[in-house]
C-alpha positions, 0 to 999 in steps of 0.5 A: 099178061098174066104168066101161066108159070106158078099156077100149074096146080089150078084148073084152065078155068081157074086160072082164067077167071082169076086172069078177069078178076085182075083184068089182065089182058092176055095169058103168056104160057107155057103149054103142059105136055097134057093135051087134055090139058091144051084143050081145056085151055083153048076152050077157056081161051076162047072163051073169054076171045068171044066177050074181049081182044084177049092176046095169047103168047105161046111159049116155046121152052124145050125140057133139058136134054143133051143132045146135039145142035142137029138133035136140038133143031128138031125138037124146037121144030116140033115146037115151032109147029105145035105152037103155030098151030094153036094160032098165039099173037106170037111166040115167046122163044128160049133160044139156042144154049150158051154153049153152043158156037155162034155158027150153031146159035145161028142155023137155029136163028136161021130155022125160027126166022124162016119160020117165023116168015113162012107161019106168020106167026113172030118169033120173039127170043128171050133174054135169059140164061142158058140161051144164045141170048145169055149176056148183053155183050155176047148178044150183040154179033147176032143183031149184026147179023141179024138186024131185024131179030125181036127179043124179050128184055128180061134183063134179069138175067143178065144182072145176075150173069153181070154181078152187077145193075149193068151200071156200067154197060148202058151203051151195050145195052142201048144198042139192044133195047131197039130190039125189044117187042115183049118184056118180061117184068122181073126185078132181079138184081146183082145175085139173082134174077128174082128179089124175093119181094119188090115190095121191100123198101130195100130193093127200092134202087134196083126198081128205078133201074128197072123201070127206067130200062122199061121206059125207054123200051117203049119210047124208042118202040114208040118212036118206032112206029109200033103201037102196041107192046106187051109187058109179063109181068113175071115173079116165079114160084119157088125155087125161083123164088127165095125161100126159107130153110128147112121149110122152104116157105117162099118169102114171098106170095109170087100172084101177088107180086105178080099183081102188083107189079102190075098195077106198078107198071099201069100207073107209071107207064103205061099212065104217063 
């Protein structure tokens, strides 16, 4: 999938042209709060779907706010209801908050699981800092309560939270991997969820670790009978992308990083 993140300054027409040029199979997007832009997105989506199969993943990401659990839940419900109306293949959700209690996050999960069942649109929860999925170990009690919970695997966040490459937590990942139905393919390291340039040789060890996790996810999903899994290369723009001091110039090109990652995945995972 091609991420919209970082392409907000381009027109929807230009964005979809770039998607086609790089032969992506779909798009993952946190839609802008602009009805006109959403109309343009839907028009381009319909146009490309006439020509070929094309996957649309909608992101449920709320802006930060000081609010109660009920207020958060109401905002989330409204966002999901809107996204469902656009008929995505599924919704990738940034769900809950790391400082909400277990019971409060479970109340939120009850809402998302009920909305998914009622609408027929799967809701998949991203492993992400700041959400209920912020740490590998902290996620396990939720999987015990919700054994059918589906996850987007972005393990770069856990590397940062744990300040490690999770080599001492592999037994935890083994319990989580069967729940991963979508992958965010970004290379993180012990001190950040995004390396400065994935093509640089100093990150080769980290790349091998991530590809090892992704291969296990694919093998597990195949063993469970799943025929398709989606992967979004998700290197982000500045300031997520490391920048030079003073000039604030990004240390590498975000679009090229994601295309490079897509090609690496196709060669090392899909072709094999």
